[in-house]
C-alpha positions as CSV (number, residue, x, y, z in Angstrom):
1,M,131.1,97.0,120.4
2,S,133.4,97.7,117.5
3,T,132.8,95.5,114.5
4,L,136.5,95.6,113.5
5,A,138.9,95.3,116.4
6,L,142.4,96.6,115.6
7,D,144.6,93.6,115.0
8,R,148.1,95.1,114.5
9,T,149.4,91.9,113.0
10,E,147.1,92.4,109.9
11,P,148.6,94.2,107.0
12,G,148.1,97.9,106.3
13,Y,148.9,101.3,108.0
14,H,146.9,102.0,111.1
15,P,146.5,105.2,113.3
16,G,149.7,106.2,115.1
17,M,151.9,105.2,112.1
18,P,153.5,108.1,110.2
19,D,152.6,106.6,106.9
20,Y,149.0,106.4,107.9
21,R,148.9,110.2,108.4
22,R,150.7,110.6,105.1
23,V,148.1,108.6,103.3
24,V,145.1,110.3,104.7
25,G,146.7,113.8,104.4
26,A,147.6,113.1,100.8
27,L,144.2,111.8,99.9
28,F,142.6,114.8,101.7
29,A,144.7,117.2,99.6
30,A,144.0,115.3,96.4
31,G,140.3,115.4,97.0
32,L,140.4,119.2,97.8
33,G,142.4,120.0,94.6
34,T,140.4,117.7,92.3
35,F,137.0,119.1,93.3
36,A,138.2,122.7,93.4
37,L,139.2,122.3,89.8
38,L,135.9,120.5,88.9
39,Y,133.7,123.3,90.3
40,S,135.9,126.3,89.5
41,A,133.7,127.4,86.6
42,Q,130.4,127.4,88.5
43,A,130.8,130.8,90.1
44,L,132.0,132.3,86.8
45,L,128.9,131.5,84.7
46,P,127.7,135.2,84.5
47,E,131.2,136.1,83.4
48,F,131.0,133.6,80.5
49,V,127.7,135.2,79.4
50,T,129.3,138.6,79.2
51,E,132.6,137.4,77.6
52,F,131.3,135.0,75.0
53,G,127.8,136.3,74.4
54,V,126.1,132.9,75.3
55,S,122.9,132.5,77.1
56,S,122.7,131.8,80.8
57,G,121.5,128.3,80.0
58,S,124.4,127.7,77.6
59,S,126.9,129.0,80.1
60,T,126.2,126.0,82.4
61,M,127.9,123.8,79.8
62,A,131.2,125.0,81.3
63,L,130.4,122.8,84.2
64,S,128.3,120.1,82.7
65,V,130.8,119.1,80.0
66,T,133.4,118.7,82.8
67,T,131.2,116.3,84.8
68,L,130.3,114.5,81.5
69,G,134.0,114.0,80.7
70,L,134.7,112.8,84.3
71,G,131.7,110.4,84.3
72,V,132.7,108.8,81.0
73,A,136.4,108.5,81.9
74,L,135.5,106.8,85.2
75,L,134.5,103.7,83.3
76,V,138.0,103.5,81.9
77,A,140.1,104.8,84.8
78,G,139.4,101.9,87.1
79,P,140.6,99.2,84.7
80,V,143.6,101.4,83.7
81,S,144.6,101.6,87.4
82,D,144.4,97.8,87.7
83,A,147.1,97.7,85.1
84,I,149.4,100.6,85.9
85,G,148.8,101.1,89.7
86,R,146.9,103.5,91.9
87,T,149.6,106.0,92.9
88,Q,150.8,106.5,89.3
89,L,147.3,107.3,88.1
90,I,146.6,109.7,91.0
91,H,149.8,111.7,90.2
92,L,149.1,111.7,86.5
93,S,145.5,112.8,87.0
94,L,146.5,115.8,89.1
95,A,149.3,116.9,86.8
96,L,147.2,116.8,83.7
97,S,144.2,118.4,85.4
98,C,146.3,121.4,86.6
99,S,147.9,121.8,83.1
100,L,144.4,121.8,81.5
101,A,143.1,124.2,84.1
102,L,145.8,126.7,83.1
103,A,145.0,126.1,79.4
104,C,141.4,126.9,80.1
105,A,142.4,130.3,81.4
106,V,143.8,131.3,78.0
107,A,141.0,129.7,75.8
108,P,140.4,132.0,72.9
109,T,136.8,131.0,72.1
110,W,133.8,129.5,73.9
111,E,134.2,126.3,71.9
112,A,137.8,126.0,72.9
113,L,136.9,126.5,76.6
114,L,134.3,123.8,76.4
115,A,136.7,121.4,74.7
116,L,139.4,122.0,77.3
117,R,136.9,121.7,80.2
118,F,135.8,118.4,78.8
119,L,139.4,117.2,78.7
120,E,139.9,118.5,82.2
121,G,137.0,116.3,83.4
122,V,138.6,113.3,81.7
123,A,141.9,114.0,83.5
124,L,140.1,114.6,86.9
125,A,138.6,111.1,86.8
126,G,141.9,109.5,87.8
127,L,141.6,110.3,91.5
128,P,137.9,109.5,92.3
129,A,138.2,106.3,90.3
130,V,140.9,104.8,92.5
131,A,141.0,106.7,95.8
132,T,138.9,104.4,97.9
133,A,140.5,101.3,96.3
134,Y,143.9,102.6,97.3
135,L,142.7,103.2,100.8
136,R,141.3,99.7,101.1
137,E,144.6,98.2,99.8
138,E,147.0,100.3,101.9
139,L,145.3,100.9,105.3
140,H,144.4,98.5,108.1
141,A,140.9,97.2,107.7
142,S,139.7,98.8,110.9
143,T,140.3,102.3,109.5
144,H,138.8,102.1,106.0
145,A,135.5,103.9,106.8
146,R,137.1,106.8,108.7
147,A,139.8,107.2,106.1
148,A,137.2,107.3,103.3
149,G,135.3,109.9,105.4
150,L,138.4,112.1,105.6
151,Y,138.9,111.8,101.8
152,I,135.2,112.7,101.2
153,G,135.7,115.6,103.6
154,G,138.5,116.9,101.4
155,T,136.2,116.7,98.4
156,A,133.6,118.7,100.3
157,L,136.1,121.5,101.0
158,G,137.3,121.4,97.4
159,G,133.8,121.8,96.1
160,M,133.3,124.8,98.3
161,A,136.8,126.3,97.5
162,G,136.2,125.9,93.7
163,R,133.1,128.1,94.1
164,L,134.3,130.6,96.6
165,V,137.9,131.2,95.4
166,T,137.0,132.0,91.8
167,G,134.1,134.2,92.6
168,P,135.9,137.1,94.2
169,V,138.9,136.8,91.9
170,G,136.6,136.8,88.9
171,E,134.8,139.9,90.1
172,V,138.1,141.8,90.6
173,A,140.3,140.5,87.8
174,G,138.1,138.6,85.4
175,W,137.3,135.0,84.7
176,R,140.8,134.2,83.3
177,W,142.6,135.1,86.4
178,A,139.9,133.3,88.4
179,L,140.7,130.1,86.6
180,V,144.4,130.7,87.2
181,S,143.7,131.0,90.9
182,A,141.9,127.7,90.9
183,A,144.8,126.1,88.9
184,L,147.3,127.4,91.4
185,L,145.3,125.8,94.3
186,G,145.3,122.6,92.3
187,I,149.0,122.7,91.8
188,G,149.6,123.3,95.5
189,C,147.5,120.2,96.3
190,A,149.3,118.2,93.6
191,V,152.7,119.1,95.1
192,A,151.5,118.1,98.5
193,V,150.3,114.7,97.2
194,R,153.6,114.1,95.4
195,L,155.5,114.7,98.7
196,L,153.1,112.8,101.0
197,L,151.6,109.9,99.2
198,P,153.5,106.6,100.0
199,P,153.9,104.2,97.1
200,S,151.6,101.2,97.0
201,R,152.7,98.3,99.1
202,H,149.8,95.9,98.5
203,F,148.8,96.6,94.9
204,S,148.8,93.7,92.6
205,P,148.5,94.5,88.9
206,G,145.4,92.9,87.4
207,P,144.8,91.6,83.9
208,S,144.6,94.4,81.4
209,D,142.9,92.7,78.4
210,V,139.5,93.9,77.3
211,R,137.8,90.5,77.8
212,T,138.8,90.3,81.5
213,A,137.8,93.9,82.1
214,V,134.3,93.2,80.6
215,R,134.0,90.0,82.7
216,M,134.9,91.9,85.9
217,G,132.6,94.7,84.9
218,R,129.7,92.3,84.6
219,R,130.5,90.9,88.1
220,A,130.4,94.5,89.5
221,L,126.9,94.9,88.0
222,S,125.6,91.5,89.2
223,D,125.8,91.9,93.0
224,P,122.5,93.3,94.4
225,A,124.4,95.1,97.3
226,L,126.7,96.9,94.9
227,L,123.7,97.9,92.7
228,A,122.0,99.3,95.8
229,L,125.1,101.3,96.7
230,Y,125.2,102.7,93.2
231,G,121.6,103.8,93.6
232,V,122.3,105.3,97.0
233,G,125.0,107.4,95.5
234,A,122.9,108.6,92.5
235,C,119.9,109.5,94.6
236,T,121.7,111.3,97.4
237,V,123.9,113.5,95.2
238,G,121.0,114.2,93.0
239,A,119.1,115.4,96.0
240,L,121.9,117.7,97.1
241,V,122.5,119.2,93.6
242,A,118.8,119.7,93.1
243,A,118.5,121.6,96.4
244,F,121.5,123.8,95.8
245,N,120.5,124.5,92.1
246,A,117.1,125.7,93.2
247,V,117.9,127.5,96.4
248,G,119.6,130.4,94.6
249,F,116.4,131.1,92.7
250,R,114.4,130.9,95.9
251,L,116.6,133.3,97.8
252,A,116.5,135.8,94.9
253,E,112.7,136.0,95.2
254,P,110.5,137.6,97.9
255,P,110.6,137.5,100.8
256,F,114.4,137.1,100.7
257,G,115.4,139.2,97.7
258,L,119.1,138.4,98.0
259,G,121.7,139.2,95.4
260,L,123.9,136.6,93.7
261,A,126.9,137.2,95.9
262,A,124.9,137.0,99.1
263,A,122.9,133.9,98.0
264,S,126.2,132.1,97.0
265,L,127.3,132.3,100.7
266,V,125.0,129.3,101.4
267,F,127.8,127.2,100.1
268,L,129.6,128.0,103.4
269,V,127.6,125.1,104.9
270,Y,129.9,122.7,102.9
271,P,132.5,122.4,105.7
272,L,129.8,120.7,107.7
273,G,130.2,117.9,105.1
274,T,133.9,117.5,106.1
275,V,132.9,117.1,109.7
276,S,130.0,114.8,108.9
277,A,132.0,112.5,106.6
278,T,134.8,112.1,109.2
279,L,132.4,111.6,112.1
280,F,130.2,109.1,110.4
281,G,133.2,107.3,109.1
282,R,134.4,106.8,112.7
283,L,130.9,105.7,113.7
284,A,130.8,103.2,110.8
285,D,134.1,101.8,111.9
286,R,132.7,101.3,115.4
287,F,129.1,100.2,114.8
288,G,129.2,99.1,111.2
289,R,128.2,100.7,107.9
290,R,124.8,99.0,107.9
291,A,123.8,100.7,111.1
292,V,125.1,104.2,110.3
293,M,124.1,104.9,106.7
294,P,120.3,105.0,107.2
295,A,120.9,107.6,109.9
296,G,122.6,109.9,107.4
297,A,119.7,109.6,105.0
298,F,117.3,110.4,107.9
299,V,119.2,113.6,108.9
300,A,119.0,114.8,105.3
301,I,115.3,114.2,105.1
302,V,114.8,116.2,108.3
303,G,116.8,119.0,106.7
304,V,114.4,119.2,103.8
305,G,111.5,119.8,106.2
306,V,113.5,122.5,108.0
307,T,113.9,124.5,104.8
308,L,110.1,124.8,104.2
309,P,109.4,128.0,106.2
310,D,110.1,131.4,104.6
311,A,112.8,132.2,107.1
312,L,116.5,132.7,106.1
313,L,117.8,131.0,109.2
314,A,115.5,128.0,108.6
315,V,116.7,127.7,104.9
316,V,120.4,127.8,105.9
317,A,119.9,125.4,108.8
318,G,118.0,123.0,106.6
319,L,120.6,123.1,103.8
320,G,123.2,122.4,106.5
321,L,121.4,119.3,107.6
322,I,121.0,118.1,104.0
323,T,124.7,118.6,103.6
324,V,125.5,116.7,106.8
325,G,123.3,113.8,105.8
326,F,124.5,113.7,102.2
327,F,128.2,113.6,103.1
328,A,127.5,111.0,105.8
329,V,125.8,108.7,103.4
330,H,128.3,109.3,100.5
331,G,131.3,108.9,102.8
332,V,130.0,105.5,104.1
333,A,128.8,104.3,100.7
334,S,131.9,105.2,98.8
335,G,134.0,103.3,101.3
336,W,131.6,100.4,101.4
337,V,131.8,99.8,97.6
338,P,135.4,98.7,97.4
339,A,135.1,96.6,100.6
340,R,132.1,94.8,99.2
341,A,133.7,94.3,95.8
342,H,136.9,92.9,97.4
343,A,134.9,90.5,99.5
344,G,133.0,89.3,96.4
345,G,136.1,88.9,94.2
346,V,135.2,91.9,92.1
347,S,137.7,94.5,90.9
348,T,137.6,97.2,93.5
349,A,138.6,100.0,91.1
350,Q,135.8,99.0,88.6
351,A,133.2,98.8,91.3
352,A,134.3,102.3,92.5
353,S,134.1,103.5,88.9
354,F,130.5,102.2,88.5
355,Y,129.6,103.9,91.8
356,L,131.0,107.2,90.7
357,F,129.5,106.9,87.2
358,A,126.1,106.5,88.8
359,Y,126.9,109.3,91.2
360,Y,127.7,111.8,88.4
361,L,124.8,110.6,86.3
362,G,122.5,111.2,89.3
363,S,124.0,114.7,89.8
364,S,123.4,115.6,86.2
365,V,119.9,114.2,85.7
366,F,118.3,114.8,89.1
367,G,120.0,118.1,89.4
368,S,118.4,119.3,86.2
369,L,115.0,117.8,87.3
370,G,115.3,119.8,90.5
371,G,115.5,123.0,88.5
372,A,112.5,122.0,86.5
373,A,110.6,121.2,89.6
374,F,111.3,124.7,91.0
375,A,110.1,126.3,87.7
376,R,106.8,124.4,87.9
377,G,106.0,124.4,91.6
378,G,108.5,126.6,93.5
379,W,110.4,125.4,96.5
380,A,107.5,123.2,97.8
381,L,107.7,120.9,94.7
382,T,111.5,121.0,94.8
383,A,111.6,120.0,98.4
384,A,109.2,117.1,97.7
385,F,111.4,115.9,94.9
386,V,114.5,116.1,97.0
387,A,112.7,114.3,99.9
388,L,111.6,111.6,97.5
389,L,115.2,111.0,96.3
390,L,116.5,110.8,99.9
391,T,113.7,108.5,100.8
392,V,114.7,106.1,98.0
393,A,118.3,106.3,99.3
394,G,117.1,105.5,102.8
395,V,115.0,102.5,101.7
396,L,118.0,101.2,99.8
397,S,120.2,101.6,102.9
398,L,117.7,99.6,104.9
399,V,117.6,96.9,102.2
400,L,121.4,96.7,102.5
401,R,121.0,95.9,106.2
402,R,119.4,92.6,105.2
403,T,122.0,91.8,102.5
404,P,124.2,88.8,103.4
405,V,127.7,89.8,104.5
406,L,130.5,88.5,102.3
407,V,133.6,87.3,104.1
408,V,136.9,87.0,102.4
409,T,138.2,83.4,102.7
410,P,141.9,83.4,103.6
411,A,144.2,81.7,101.2
412,P,145.4,78.3,102.5
């Protein structure tokens, strides 16, 4: 039986309403554009080595400084949105991000490119910091999980597009035109969001003073359930990044011997994340998040085992299962955070910011450790590390099943 029956007298857009479709379409486009810009530099790392004379290790800074800027800015973007509003921050974030993406394409030096990519990461933080909070405020409660899944699906396609669009353009026309192509994709998404996204109807500005923000931040760090959700996000994305960071090296070695272009095609499994996030979002609406999230972690763990044989089909299938499981867990968890925060009287935007800060910290730290694991013990050690992270996430999701449910008390 559904845990949330559709009561059309409750506030918020629900399926069948034109504005509901506008909201989910706009957030899907926003996620696609944001994450395409974020990952646009990853396929161009060899070009940066040639153009600027940096080492292959140093070239990865073009991506890491962007995620660093995004992670740091997330801690500020949530409280800012509490003061100025969700839609205003989303539009500002996309406009600034696209402008900085174009500026990156004409960067005269390596240092200038890194500085611009860092600022681009800061600008990109506006959308992920408030997207799920906006969905919770504007949509009917029965649709929160599925809408969050559609948004996460957009980010999945964006992550793939950022890698696949710039690669071919960079090979033909150079890295500058490749970054321009990513910027044009981002501009197209920003225009779609401007046309589609309805203004907030249920947003209430919160206090903007520092003392209140610090107090609310402490509350967002004192709920064991929210802390568990932060841990789930960090561990699952760390597992995904560690796997994809190492698989390129594995496929370049015997018995596979694939070139860079062929090996990069493994990112074509990312659309499975769009399907997975949407499907598991619907299942969470029907059966509850507590029942669905452990299943996503289990699917990803099975995927790790499937990758172990030295067979290309097994590797691709296993990565597909890891991707399905990751986006299932992330889609449910990212929608659960603002719902839990709201029920506990915590700023939903700040809670979402803490979740995403943990998420990107996990991506950076565990992703790097995955590369170190491959250097020391090959794919077997990497797979063990990835499985360990997913197991921790699975255990946390089981702990969440026993966490008391918070119920919002209606105002008298």
